[in-house]
N, C-alpha and C positions, 0 to 999 in steps of 0.2 A: 943255378941248378937246371933251369929249363934248357939252357944251351947244351949242357952235358947230356940231357935226356935225348936231344936230337941225335947225338953221336951213338947213344945206346940203341935208338930205333934203327939207325943205319946198319949197325952191327947185326941186329936181329933180322933185318931184311936179307942180308947175305947168308945168315945161318939157315933161314927157312926157304931159301931160293929153290933147292931141289924139290921140296914138298910142293911149293907153289907151281913149279913147272909141271909136275905130275898131275896135280889137281886141274890145272888149266887144260892140259891135254885131254884128260878124262871127260871134263865138262864139254869141251869142244866136240868130242866124238859122240857122246851119249845124250847131251841135253839139246832138245830142239830149240830153234830160235823163238823168242817171244816178242810179240808186237803189241805190248800193253801200253798204248798211247795215252790211256786215261788214268794211268797210275798217279796217285798223289805224291808230290814231292815238294819240300820246302827248301828254298835257296836263301841263305843269308849272304847278302852282298853289300859292298860299300867301297868307296875309294880307300886305298891303303891307309893304314894308321888311324882309322876312324873308330876302332873298337869293335869291328864286326866279329872278330874271334871271340871276344868276351861275351858279346850278346848271344852268339851261337852256342857257347858253353852253357849259359844260363837256360836257353831254350831247350837244349838237349837234355838238361837235368830236370826241367820242370814239366815237359810234355812227354807223352808216350810215343816218342819217335825212335826210329832206328837210325843211328848216326853214321856218317862216313868219316872215319877217323884213323887213328894209328893202327888199329887192328886190320883195317882194309889195306893199308900200305905194306903190311908184312906179307900179304898174299894178294898182290894186285891182279893176278891172272885168274884167281878163283872168285866166282860170283855167287856160288850157291853152297856147295858141300861144306866148306870150311866155316861158313856162317851158320849152318845148322848146328855145328859143334860150338861155336862161340855163343850162340843163343842159350845153350844149356847152362853155361857158366856165368852168363851175364846177370847180375843182380843190381837193380837200380834201387838204392836205398832212399830213405826219406830225404826230402830236400833240406839242405842245411845252409845257413848263412856262412859260406866258406869263401876263402880267398882263391880266386882263379889265377893260375899262372900260365903263361905261354911265351914262346920265343918266336916272334915273327911268323905267326900262323900255325905253329906246332905246339900243341898242348901236352902237358904231362898226364900220364895215365894210359893204360892199354886201351880202354874203351873211351877215349877222349876225342872229341871232334877237332878237326883241323884242316889245313889247306889240302892235304892228301894229294900232292902233285903227282905221285906215282900212279894214281888212278886217272886224273884228268889229262896227264900228258899223253896218254894212249890215244886220245882223240883230238887234242888241241896243240900237241907239239911241246917242245921243251923251252920255248921262248916265253918265259913267265911274265914279261913286262908288256907284251904286245898282243893285240887281238889277232888270231890266225886269219889268213886270207879267206879260208873257207873251211867248213867241216863237211867232208864228202858224204854222200849218201851211205856208203859202206860204214863210215865211222859213226854216223848218226844211228844207223841200225844197231851197231855194236853197243853204243851208249844206252839206247832203249833196252836192249837185251840185258845188259849188266844190271841196270837199276830195277828192271822187272823181276829178275831172279833174286836180287838183293832184298827187295820188298817181300817177295814170296817166302824167302828163307826166314825172315824175321816176323812176317805177318803184321807189319806196321808201316806207317807213312815214313818215308826217308827224309832226313834233314841233312843238308850238305852246305859246306862253306868253303869257298876258294877265292883267293884274292883276284885272280884274273877273270872270274866269272862276272865281275862288275861290267866288263867290256862286252859281255856275251848275253845280256839279258834278253834281247830280241831273239837270238838264235835258240836259247834255252826254252823260251816260250813256244817257239815253233816245234821244237823236238818234244817238249812235254806240255801239251795244252792244259793239263790240269795242275801245272806248277803254281806255287805261290811264292812271292818274293818279300823278304824282310829287308828293307833298305836302311842301312845304318849311316847316319850323318854325325858330324862333329864340328866344333868350331874351326874355322878356316886356319887361323894362326896356329892352333894346337896341332893340326894335321901337318902343316908345312914345317913347323919346328921339329916334329917327330920324324918327318921324312929326311930332313937334313941330318938328324942324329943317326938315322938308319944308314944313310950314305957313309957316315964316318965309321959306324960299326962294321959294315960289310966290306968297305973298300979302303978304310983307313984315312979317308979324306972326303970332303964334300965337293971335290972337283968332278967326281963322277956321280951321276944322279941315280939313286935307288928308286925303285917303284914303277908303277904302271905308266905307260905312255899313251896319250890321247890318240896319237897317230904314229905310224912308222917313221914319218918325216920329222917328228919332234926332236929337237936337239938343243942342248944348253948353249952351243956356240951361236945360236941365232939371236941371243939376247945380250944386252949391254952388261949385265952382271949376273953372278950366280943367284943372287937373291931374286932378281926378276925372273930368272928361269924357273926357280922352285915355285914361285907364286903363279907363274903362267902354267906350270904343270898342273897345279891344283885346279885353277880356274877352267882350263880346257877339259880336264877330266870331269869337272862338275857339269860342264855343257854336255859332254858325252852321256853322262848319267841322265840328265834331264831330258835330252832328246829321246833316249830309250823309253823313259817313263811316259812320255807323251804318246807313244805307240802301244802302251800297255793298258789293259782294262783296269780302271781304278779299283775294282773289286779283287784284283789279283795281286795287290801289293799293299804294304803299309810302310810308312817312313817312321823311323825311330831316331830321336836325338840322343846320342850317347850319354851326355851329361844328365839329361832328364831321366833316362832309363836307369842310371845308377842311383839317383836320388829316390826314385819311386818305382822300383821294378814291378811290384805287384799290380799297380794300375796299368802299366804298359803290357804286362803279360795278359791281363784280362782283355785289353784291346786287341792284342795279337790273336789270342784264343778265339774271340768272337768273330774276327774277320776271316781267319782260316776256316773256322767251322762253317761259315756261310759259303765261302768260296769253294770248299771241297765237299760240301754236303755231309759233314760229319759233326760229331759233338766231342770236342776236346775237353779234357779235365786237366787243369793246371795244378801241379803239386807245389804250392807256395806257402809262405808263412807271413802272417800279418806283421807289419813293421819292418819287413826286410828292406835293407838298403845296402849300397856299396859305395865305397869311396872311389871316385873317378881317378884315373891314373894321373899322378902328378910327378912322375919320374923326372920330367923335364920342366924346369921352372926358371929359364933364363929370361928375365924381364927385359933385358936390353935387346936380345934377339927377337922377342915377341914384338917389341916396339918397332924394330926395323921391318919386320914382316908386315905389320899393320900399316906402316907408312908406305911400303911398296905396294901393298894391295890397294890402298887408296889411290895411288898414282895410276896403277893399271886400270882401275875402275873409272877414273877420271878420263883417261885416254879413250877408253871404250865408249864412254858417254859422248865424248866430243865427235868420235867417228860416226856415231849413230845420229 
């Protein structure tokens, strides 16, 4: 059903395009540029297939954030007027122990958080697997302006999630000094198994690799086997993530293990709440329920494939230790 919802969103984007063009033009003419560098914003990031969409869904439901999601993608050019209207109709109900659904970063529901590439592509380009060479001063200014007006229209801290943003933590911190990052991690074998399945889902075969690339030069053809390539993809992305975190103030981020978050979300939400409150000088109130828990995704359970992945990871780790 989530896959069909993606098609429905695409249809609505075409349907509302004329309105979006008019609103975008009006705002460009009549709204002055905003340079709100201190605006609070929360980014949920992680290597692909780590569960960052799920974690962002729970955070968006539990905290009084204004989310970047499907409603934004219907009007990607409008940053203010349309959101004043959306705010009037948005009702966040009591937090429930519900099952969250998504299809590769796109969630079901009009006011649902997701990758929202229609927004991010305006500044980072349409190459979703790679880090852009640069974000120009003009595009940085446009990004600041967009989120400043978005925050103003909703009167809340913004929460955003996008797969490619894992490669852009340093740049996002420069653009938004008051940003906070929720880093989602997951077991290595589970991520790699899910990446292989994603390749099959999108391309009909695992011969072409789906997902983020650690560098523009990264290629499956550089490795002796597909399995080694998929394992190397994850390991190199893990290095990219850790290198970025080394340059980030520890008070500006928190790391969350997906499996642990699912088993005890209330404890993790309290930890996230406390750290964001201190980092952004505010007091967050989490809307949670005692005893809340989720079942971590077990859609893929190929024990043979997991064993092959773990064997290859051990070989790669062994080679790395010998070189060092």
